[in-house]
C-alpha beads as a LAMMPS data file, in Angstrom:
LAMMPS data file: protein, C-alpha beads

319 atoms
318 bonds

1 atom types
1 bond types

-500.0 500.0 xlo xhi
-500.0 500.0 ylo yhi
-500.0 500.0 zlo zhi

Masses

1 110.0

Atoms # bond

1 1 1 0.000 0.000 0.000
2 1 1 1.507 3.288 -1.118
3 1 1 1.601 6.354 1.074
4 1 1 0.030 9.628 -0.136
5 1 1 2.076 11.684 -2.600
6 1 1 4.593 14.246 -1.381
7 1 1 2.162 17.162 -1.611
8 1 1 -0.403 15.402 0.589
9 1 1 2.312 14.411 3.056
10 1 1 3.458 18.023 3.284
11 1 1 -0.115 19.083 4.010
12 1 1 -0.685 16.415 6.660
13 1 1 2.537 17.266 8.491
14 1 1 1.676 20.984 8.494
15 1 1 -1.892 20.228 9.630
16 1 1 -0.644 18.121 12.539
17 1 1 1.858 20.818 13.549
18 1 1 -0.855 23.484 13.410
19 1 1 -3.206 21.401 15.571
20 1 1 -0.683 20.700 18.323
21 1 1 0.489 24.332 18.264
22 1 1 -2.890 26.061 18.355
23 1 1 -4.311 23.657 20.959
24 1 1 -1.070 23.398 22.978
25 1 1 -1.229 19.604 22.881
26 1 1 2.527 19.085 23.229
27 1 1 2.504 20.352 26.824
28 1 1 0.618 17.317 28.198
29 1 1 1.866 13.752 28.236
30 1 1 -0.741 11.224 27.153
31 1 1 -0.764 7.549 26.269
32 1 1 -1.559 6.036 22.907
33 1 1 -5.032 4.574 23.455
34 1 1 -5.442 0.941 22.421
35 1 1 -8.723 -0.984 22.116
36 1 1 -8.053 -3.437 24.928
37 1 1 -9.032 -4.138 28.522
38 1 1 -6.232 -2.011 29.896
39 1 1 -7.789 1.160 28.491
40 1 1 -11.436 0.016 28.536
41 1 1 -11.960 -2.342 31.497
42 1 1 -15.717 -1.699 31.794
43 1 1 -18.340 -4.229 30.737
44 1 1 -20.147 -3.056 27.598
45 1 1 -23.852 -3.907 27.408
46 1 1 -24.882 -1.713 24.475
47 1 1 -26.930 0.830 26.403
48 1 1 -26.398 4.550 26.949
49 1 1 -24.652 3.938 30.264
50 1 1 -22.065 1.714 28.554
51 1 1 -21.465 4.301 25.842
52 1 1 -21.073 6.985 28.515
53 1 1 -18.473 4.907 30.364
54 1 1 -16.555 4.466 27.123
55 1 1 -16.721 8.209 26.479
56 1 1 -15.516 8.950 30.011
57 1 1 -12.546 6.610 29.515
58 1 1 -11.581 8.411 26.318
59 1 1 -11.670 11.763 28.090
60 1 1 -9.607 10.410 30.967
61 1 1 -6.898 8.946 28.721
62 1 1 -6.536 12.246 26.853
63 1 1 -6.246 14.259 30.079
64 1 1 -9.672 15.836 29.512
65 1 1 -11.608 14.386 32.461
66 1 1 -12.861 17.855 33.406
67 1 1 -14.772 18.244 30.123
68 1 1 -18.527 17.570 30.315
69 1 1 -19.674 15.314 27.475
70 1 1 -22.910 13.332 27.730
71 1 1 -23.777 10.496 25.327
72 1 1 -27.341 10.219 24.060
73 1 1 -28.911 7.794 21.585
74 1 1 -30.349 9.544 18.545
75 1 1 -33.354 8.275 16.554
76 1 1 -34.935 4.862 16.417
77 1 1 -32.918 1.669 16.531
78 1 1 -32.036 0.651 12.985
79 1 1 -32.990 -2.806 11.904
80 1 1 -30.629 -5.462 10.649
81 1 1 -31.234 -7.636 7.637
82 1 1 -34.694 -8.552 8.872
83 1 1 -34.171 -12.308 8.691
84 1 1 -32.461 -12.830 11.994
85 1 1 -29.936 -15.048 10.244
86 1 1 -27.252 -12.437 9.716
87 1 1 -25.481 -11.632 12.965
88 1 1 -22.657 -9.795 11.210
89 1 1 -24.657 -6.913 9.767
90 1 1 -22.694 -3.737 10.439
91 1 1 -24.087 -0.403 11.568
92 1 1 -26.586 1.008 9.149
93 1 1 -26.692 4.615 8.077
94 1 1 -29.814 6.708 8.581
95 1 1 -32.262 6.835 5.697
96 1 1 -31.366 9.351 2.951
97 1 1 -34.539 11.353 3.580
98 1 1 -33.925 11.586 7.327
99 1 1 -32.273 14.541 9.000
100 1 1 -28.463 14.219 9.208
101 1 1 -27.149 13.363 12.642
102 1 1 -25.382 16.219 14.392
103 1 1 -22.682 14.414 16.361
104 1 1 -22.024 17.171 18.901
105 1 1 -24.600 19.601 20.304
106 1 1 -24.032 22.436 22.755
107 1 1 -26.503 21.661 25.560
108 1 1 -25.470 24.567 27.755
109 1 1 -23.763 23.027 30.768
110 1 1 -22.420 20.102 28.743
111 1 1 -21.773 18.843 25.242
112 1 1 -24.293 16.268 24.037
113 1 1 -22.785 13.489 21.910
114 1 1 -25.421 11.924 19.654
115 1 1 -24.941 8.231 18.939
116 1 1 -26.946 6.108 16.508
117 1 1 -28.292 2.991 18.230
118 1 1 -26.982 0.984 15.271
119 1 1 -23.431 2.127 16.055
120 1 1 -23.280 0.133 19.289
121 1 1 -23.177 -3.079 17.240
122 1 1 -19.860 -1.982 15.731
123 1 1 -17.168 -1.245 18.346
124 1 1 -14.903 0.170 15.639
125 1 1 -17.474 2.663 14.350
126 1 1 -18.554 3.603 17.868
127 1 1 -15.025 4.123 19.171
128 1 1 -13.960 6.185 16.178
129 1 1 -17.137 8.291 16.356
130 1 1 -16.686 9.052 20.045
131 1 1 -13.044 10.020 19.479
132 1 1 -14.111 12.467 16.785
133 1 1 -16.778 13.913 19.092
134 1 1 -14.158 14.584 21.777
135 1 1 -11.839 16.193 19.221
136 1 1 -14.659 18.403 17.923
137 1 1 -15.495 19.488 21.484
138 1 1 -11.836 20.391 22.066
139 1 1 -11.790 22.477 18.889
140 1 1 -15.010 24.281 19.792
141 1 1 -13.945 25.035 23.354
142 1 1 -10.630 26.387 22.107
143 1 1 -12.604 28.745 19.848
144 1 1 -9.715 28.845 17.363
145 1 1 -10.994 28.504 13.794
146 1 1 -8.683 25.972 12.110
147 1 1 -7.024 26.964 8.846
148 1 1 -8.070 23.637 7.377
149 1 1 -11.408 21.941 6.655
150 1 1 -13.212 21.082 9.893
151 1 1 -13.438 17.347 9.193
152 1 1 -9.680 17.239 8.598
153 1 1 -9.045 19.248 11.781
154 1 1 -11.210 16.799 13.749
155 1 1 -9.306 13.730 12.515
156 1 1 -5.880 15.282 13.078
157 1 1 -6.846 16.574 16.533
158 1 1 -8.220 13.169 17.533
159 1 1 -4.937 11.533 16.517
160 1 1 -2.942 14.149 18.438
161 1 1 -5.077 13.414 21.530
162 1 1 -3.880 9.791 21.428
163 1 1 -6.817 8.224 19.566
164 1 1 -4.913 7.396 16.382
165 1 1 -5.232 3.604 16.593
166 1 1 -9.011 3.814 17.052
167 1 1 -9.308 6.230 14.139
168 1 1 -7.093 4.084 11.916
169 1 1 -9.416 1.118 12.439
170 1 1 -12.388 3.334 11.647
171 1 1 -10.798 4.519 8.396
172 1 1 -11.382 1.171 6.661
173 1 1 -14.197 -1.027 7.970
174 1 1 -14.790 -4.304 6.146
175 1 1 -18.371 -5.425 6.693
176 1 1 -20.311 -8.526 5.743
177 1 1 -24.062 -8.456 5.345
178 1 1 -26.851 -10.135 3.452
179 1 1 -26.217 -7.746 0.569
180 1 1 -22.580 -8.815 0.312
181 1 1 -19.293 -7.400 1.641
182 1 1 -18.724 -3.662 1.707
183 1 1 -16.120 -1.130 2.836
184 1 1 -17.064 1.822 5.014
185 1 1 -15.195 4.418 7.008
186 1 1 -16.021 6.888 9.750
187 1 1 -13.115 9.248 9.090
188 1 1 -12.482 12.014 6.588
189 1 1 -8.951 10.713 6.030
190 1 1 -8.207 7.390 4.403
191 1 1 -6.167 4.602 6.065
192 1 1 -2.784 5.636 4.615
193 1 1 -3.347 9.250 5.665
194 1 1 -4.478 8.352 9.186
195 1 1 -1.566 5.923 9.508
196 1 1 0.919 8.613 8.528
197 1 1 -0.346 11.139 11.096
198 1 1 -0.572 8.390 13.735
199 1 1 3.019 7.259 13.184
200 1 1 4.178 10.886 13.206
201 1 1 2.321 11.811 16.400
202 1 1 3.285 8.655 18.297
203 1 1 6.965 9.055 17.391
204 1 1 7.030 12.740 18.322
205 1 1 5.480 11.949 21.708
206 1 1 7.632 8.844 22.224
207 1 1 4.583 6.617 22.621
208 1 1 5.274 2.904 22.396
209 1 1 4.312 1.350 19.065
210 1 1 5.239 -2.274 19.699
211 1 1 1.669 -3.314 20.557
212 1 1 -0.119 -1.342 17.846
213 1 1 0.041 -3.959 15.079
214 1 1 -1.963 -6.639 16.847
215 1 1 -4.900 -4.261 17.219
216 1 1 -5.073 -3.442 13.509
217 1 1 -6.797 -5.189 10.624
218 1 1 -4.760 -6.334 7.621
219 1 1 -5.204 -3.203 5.523
220 1 1 -4.436 -0.923 8.448
221 1 1 -1.380 -2.974 9.404
222 1 1 0.082 -2.553 5.947
223 1 1 -0.618 1.182 5.911
224 1 1 0.883 1.663 9.361
225 1 1 4.023 -0.290 8.457
226 1 1 4.653 1.961 5.471
227 1 1 3.943 5.080 7.523
228 1 1 6.285 4.039 10.342
229 1 1 9.110 3.363 7.881
230 1 1 8.608 6.813 6.358
231 1 1 8.584 8.548 9.744
232 1 1 11.761 6.694 10.761
233 1 1 13.360 8.109 7.606
234 1 1 12.504 11.684 8.669
235 1 1 14.113 11.985 12.095
236 1 1 15.076 15.628 11.478
237 1 1 11.378 16.385 11.043
238 1 1 10.628 14.662 14.356
239 1 1 13.245 16.816 16.084
240 1 1 11.766 19.946 14.525
241 1 1 8.263 19.059 15.702
242 1 1 9.503 18.524 19.233
243 1 1 11.545 21.725 19.305
244 1 1 9.317 24.163 17.395
245 1 1 6.022 22.824 15.974
246 1 1 4.941 26.373 15.052
247 1 1 7.850 26.550 12.623
248 1 1 6.703 23.316 11.002
249 1 1 3.129 24.624 10.845
250 1 1 4.447 27.541 8.774
251 1 1 5.841 25.058 6.275
252 1 1 9.487 25.479 7.251
253 1 1 10.526 21.852 6.882
254 1 1 11.692 19.354 4.306
255 1 1 10.657 15.749 3.838
256 1 1 12.681 12.758 2.758
257 1 1 11.537 9.649 0.974
258 1 1 11.512 6.332 2.805
259 1 1 14.993 4.886 3.097
260 1 1 15.910 1.206 3.315
261 1 1 15.733 -0.606 6.638
262 1 1 19.538 -0.596 6.809
263 1 1 19.633 3.142 6.213
264 1 1 17.060 3.718 8.940
265 1 1 18.987 1.490 11.342
266 1 1 22.274 3.230 10.645
267 1 1 20.574 6.597 10.916
268 1 1 19.444 5.726 14.416
269 1 1 22.756 4.162 15.490
270 1 1 25.310 6.525 13.999
271 1 1 25.554 10.154 14.941
272 1 1 25.723 12.234 11.825
273 1 1 27.916 15.301 11.577
274 1 1 25.843 18.402 12.387
275 1 1 25.037 20.821 9.587
276 1 1 23.802 24.411 9.666
277 1 1 20.961 23.539 7.291
278 1 1 19.530 20.808 9.538
279 1 1 20.027 22.640 12.848
280 1 1 16.815 23.212 14.776
281 1 1 18.250 24.760 17.970
282 1 1 20.958 27.293 18.879
283 1 1 23.076 24.489 20.337
284 1 1 22.885 22.476 17.109
285 1 1 23.765 25.544 15.044
286 1 1 26.822 26.299 17.214
287 1 1 27.917 22.679 16.960
288 1 1 27.556 22.807 13.181
289 1 1 29.547 26.045 12.814
290 1 1 32.406 24.760 14.964
291 1 1 32.507 21.276 13.449
292 1 1 35.841 20.537 11.801
293 1 1 37.559 23.646 13.150
294 1 1 40.686 23.170 15.289
295 1 1 39.872 23.729 18.923
296 1 1 42.271 25.604 21.241
297 1 1 44.495 23.260 23.193
298 1 1 43.873 23.260 26.890
299 1 1 46.756 24.682 28.975
300 1 1 48.458 22.170 31.196
301 1 1 48.442 22.877 34.885
302 1 1 51.841 24.132 36.023
303 1 1 53.828 22.262 38.646
304 1 1 53.764 24.058 42.013
305 1 1 57.443 23.258 42.882
306 1 1 58.626 24.500 39.499
307 1 1 56.731 27.738 39.968
308 1 1 58.303 28.255 43.403
309 1 1 61.831 27.699 42.017
310 1 1 61.228 30.236 39.254
311 1 1 60.024 32.773 41.806
312 1 1 63.180 32.381 43.934
313 1 1 65.419 32.790 40.877
314 1 1 63.558 35.934 39.830
315 1 1 63.988 37.409 43.329
316 1 1 67.740 36.622 43.398
317 1 1 68.324 38.255 40.001
318 1 1 66.432 41.373 40.970
319 1 1 68.694 42.072 44.006

Bonds

1 1 1 2
2 1 2 3
3 1 3 4
4 1 4 5
5 1 5 6
6 1 6 7
7 1 7 8
8 1 8 9
9 1 9 10
10 1 10 11
11 1 11 12
12 1 12 13
13 1 13 14
14 1 14 15
15 1 15 16
16 1 16 17
17 1 17 18
18 1 18 19
19 1 19 20
20 1 20 21
21 1 21 22
22 1 22 23
23 1 23 24
24 1 24 25
25 1 25 26
26 1 26 27
27 1 27 28
28 1 28 29
29 1 29 30
30 1 30 31
31 1 31 32
32 1 32 33
33 1 33 34
34 1 34 35
35 1 35 36
36 1 36 37
37 1 37 38
38 1 38 39
39 1 39 40
40 1 40 41
41 1 41 42
42 1 42 43
43 1 43 44
44 1 44 45
45 1 45 46
46 1 46 47
47 1 47 48
48 1 48 49
49 1 49 50
50 1 50 51
51 1 51 52
52 1 52 53
53 1 53 54
54 1 54 55
55 1 55 56
56 1 56 57
57 1 57 58
58 1 58 59
59 1 59 60
60 1 60 61
61 1 61 62
62 1 62 63
63 1 63 64
64 1 64 65
65 1 65 66
66 1 66 67
67 1 67 68
68 1 68 69
69 1 69 70
70 1 70 71
71 1 71 72
72 1 72 73
73 1 73 74
74 1 74 75
75 1 75 76
76 1 76 77
77 1 77 78
78 1 78 79
79 1 79 80
80 1 80 81
81 1 81 82
82 1 82 83
83 1 83 84
84 1 84 85
85 1 85 86
86 1 86 87
87 1 87 88
88 1 88 89
89 1 89 90
90 1 90 91
91 1 91 92
92 1 92 93
93 1 93 94
94 1 94 95
95 1 95 96
96 1 96 97
97 1 97 98
98 1 98 99
99 1 99 100
100 1 100 101
101 1 101 102
102 1 102 103
103 1 103 104
104 1 104 105
105 1 105 106
106 1 106 107
107 1 107 108
108 1 108 109
109 1 109 110
110 1 110 111
111 1 111 112
112 1 112 113
113 1 113 114
114 1 114 115
115 1 115 116
116 1 116 117
117 1 117 118
118 1 118 119
119 1 119 120
120 1 120 121
121 1 121 122
122 1 122 123
123 1 123 124
124 1 124 125
125 1 125 126
126 1 126 127
127 1 127 128
128 1 128 129
129 1 129 130
130 1 130 131
131 1 131 132
132 1 132 133
133 1 133 134
134 1 134 135
135 1 135 136
136 1 136 137
137 1 137 138
138 1 138 139
139 1 139 140
140 1 140 141
141 1 141 142
142 1 142 143
143 1 143 144
144 1 144 145
145 1 145 146
146 1 146 147
147 1 147 148
148 1 148 149
149 1 149 150
150 1 150 151
151 1 151 152
152 1 152 153
153 1 153 154
154 1 154 155
155 1 155 156
156 1 156 157
157 1 157 158
158 1 158 159
159 1 159 160
160 1 160 161
161 1 161 162
162 1 162 163
163 1 163 164
164 1 164 165
165 1 165 166
166 1 166 167
167 1 167 168
168 1 168 169
169 1 169 170
170 1 170 171
171 1 171 172
172 1 172 173
173 1 173 174
174 1 174 175
175 1 175 176
176 1 176 177
177 1 177 178
178 1 178 179
179 1 179 180
180 1 180 181
181 1 181 182
182 1 182 183
183 1 183 184
184 1 184 185
185 1 185 186
186 1 186 187
187 1 187 188
188 1 188 189
189 1 189 190
190 1 190 191
191 1 191 192
192 1 192 193
193 1 193 194
194 1 194 195
195 1 195 196
196 1 196 197
197 1 197 198
198 1 198 199
199 1 199 200
200 1 200 201
201 1 201 202
202 1 202 203
203 1 203 204
204 1 204 205
205 1 205 206
206 1 206 207
207 1 207 208
208 1 208 209
209 1 209 210
210 1 210 211
211 1 211 212
212 1 212 213
213 1 213 214
214 1 214 215
215 1 215 216
216 1 216 217
217 1 217 218
218 1 218 219
219 1 219 220
220 1 220 221
221 1 221 222
222 1 222 223
223 1 223 224
224 1 224 225
225 1 225 226
226 1 226 227
227 1 227 228
228 1 228 229
229 1 229 230
230 1 230 231
231 1 231 232
232 1 232 233
233 1 233 234
234 1 234 235
235 1 235 236
236 1 236 237
237 1 237 238
238 1 238 239
239 1 239 240
240 1 240 241
241 1 241 242
242 1 242 243
243 1 243 244
244 1 244 245
245 1 245 246
246 1 246 247
247 1 247 248
248 1 248 249
249 1 249 250
250 1 250 251
251 1 251 252
252 1 252 253
253 1 253 254
254 1 254 255
255 1 255 256
256 1 256 257
257 1 257 258
258 1 258 259
259 1 259 260
260 1 260 261
261 1 261 262
262 1 262 263
263 1 263 264
264 1 264 265
265 1 265 266
266 1 266 267
267 1 267 268
268 1 268 269
269 1 269 270
270 1 270 271
271 1 271 272
272 1 272 273
273 1 273 274
274 1 274 275
275 1 275 276
276 1 276 277
277 1 277 278
278 1 278 279
279 1 279 280
280 1 280 281
281 1 281 282
282 1 282 283
283 1 283 284
284 1 284 285
285 1 285 286
286 1 286 287
287 1 287 288
288 1 288 289
289 1 289 290
290 1 290 291
291 1 291 292
292 1 292 293
293 1 293 294
294 1 294 295
295 1 295 296
296 1 296 297
297 1 297 298
298 1 298 299
299 1 299 300
300 1 300 301
301 1 301 302
302 1 302 303
303 1 303 304
304 1 304 305
305 1 305 306
306 1 306 307
307 1 307 308
308 1 308 309
309 1 309 310
310 1 310 311
311 1 311 312
312 1 312 313
313 1 313 314
314 1 314 315
315 1 315 316
316 1 316 317
317 1 317 318
318 1 318 319
């Protein structure tokens, strides 16, 4: 699976940098949320209370426990295939003539998160949708109009909050039903785009990636592998995002193509000579400017007895 072209990659990197800069997301340490019992230990029974507990866990993991979000079911429960024989029918979309679902509503003292009853039958769709609702609430409370389309800002913000794995699964949902297999997604970004921002964000924040693969479907695994290799080939970009994400948001960065595994390994093991072009801090710039120049030799400490003998000779000659 190929990654997006260079122009799209440039845009995604700048969008991520803008999100973490405008929302000050780099100042808080947060874990990379995984869909397992460690992050979601509560029993899920498919009712509003279960959805609320899941939403509360998401807020807690992102360091947003003080935000007031309340989950509410919206509309009538959608039917399945009608035969009772198909237990794998995925979540169904509302009818075309029905009113579109507004995921997040300002209810005054809290944000109301609308959830389709059909979504509870798909943990992937539900988890991704709740993550996007939290990200949208963060954007609205910040009251900073993003310089990118809102749906893109929501996806990127959700990934920056630590929800990237959940969003990556929601970017490509393979469903079986009586009408045959189909592919759906809950995200604005496709799997390769989500994977790229996820790998970038997790590496910048030094979040462990060793357990990510086993929580991904085949398509998402392939996309994430390509994205991780590309991020590992752009370590200077990672340093720039850590040091000055606002600079990256302005487009002041360069990207490299994916290098071979040996090149990535050597790049991580060997310390390259500093250069003024790649310097991202004052210290790196000073190191680059002084590299290769002869350094002044340190003066050896003089022997105390020798100094005393010289002093006595000087006194005798001056008499």
